[in-house]
C-alpha positions, 0 to 999 in steps of 0.5 A: 233360857235367857242368853247371857251375851246380850245382857253382858253387852248391855252392861258393858255399854252402860259402863262405857257411857258412865265412864265417858260421862265421868271423863267428860266431867273431869275434863270440864272441871279441869278446864274451869280450874285453868280459867280460874287460875288464869283469872287470878293472874295479873299478867299472862302465865306460862304452862309450867306455872299453871301446871305447878299451881293446879298440880296437873301434868304440863301435857294436860294443861297444854291440851286444855289451853289449846281447847280453850283457845280453839273455842275462843276463851283463851289466847297466847302471847308469844313474845318472847315466850309463849304465855296465856291469858283470858281472851277478850271474849271471856272477859266480855262474858264475865262483864255481861253476866257477873251478878256483881255488876249492879253492886259495882255500878252502885258503889263506884261514886261512894268508893271514889268519895271515900278514896278522896277523903282518906287518900288511901286505896279503896277496895270493893269485893264480893263473896265467892260462896262462903270461902273467899272474897273477890276484888271487883273494883278499886280506887287507887291511893294518891300516895306514891307508896300505896297498896295494890291488888289486881281486879279479880284477886281472891282472898280467904275470909279469915285473913281479910277485913272484907271477909271478916266484915262479911262474916260479921253480917252472917248468922253465928252458925254459918260463921262457925261452919266457915271457921271449922275448915282448915285455915291457911296461914298466908303470912306471919300475921295471919290468925288461924285460931278459930276462936280468936277469929270468931272473937274478931267477928263479934267485935266487927258485928258490934262496931260495924267494921273489921280490921286486918293488920298484915294478915293477908299480905305483908305490910298491908293493913285494911279496915272493911265494912259489909254491904247488905241487901234489903234482907240484911244479907251481905253481898259485898264489902268496902275496905280502906287499904294502906301500907302499914307505914301509914296505919295508926291504931288511934285512927282506926275508929275514924277510918272505921266510921268512914268505911261503915258509912260508905258501905251503908251508902252503897247498900242504900244505892243497891236497894234503890237501883 
């Protein structure tokens, strides 16, 4: 007869290992979410704000932040209250390993030239999976009234000219899959009807550029075009961003041609790099 004791002990040990593994995975995921939330901020952020954004207890967020600080990935500012930001080590790691570095370097002279021609703010963004676009470079407008978006800011595909331009360069089946997910109404002007957005994507495919009118941010308009790799896959997007007080429907074709040509020039520079 086989004793039941050792068998039970083995099962308990296996269960314990599985439990510990799951707990470790959960902690890792939460830590990464904290880093992601901090990177989306334009200034240091407090524990309470992170707790609210992440829907985690303050004690959990505080513990994760302390661990990140001990490992050199986060740091505190204590004047006048304690706030947190990514450490220089973390920022340096991102700069060294980001796959967008090559695109940013190749695009810089072209987006600077576009900014000079238009006088408006120029954005260079890259896709984050097929969910959102992330701003990796910006040339500011010369106008005193101008748009501003922080480097590292993330915006959903469906509410941005860059996102729609990238979708226009994707296979239709992939576009439909993206639009089958719940689409958040960020602003009063955000379009969340999948069919309407799909129609805009088809138009962008035909024209070579997409348009956003106060869909991602109130009173901000943009015209964007996709940057393609040598296989035709969208790897980035260039956009002209401006306040709605300077947006004129009769100039959209002009701006569209400029941003389309700039995106093409960036594509060629990336291919030659």
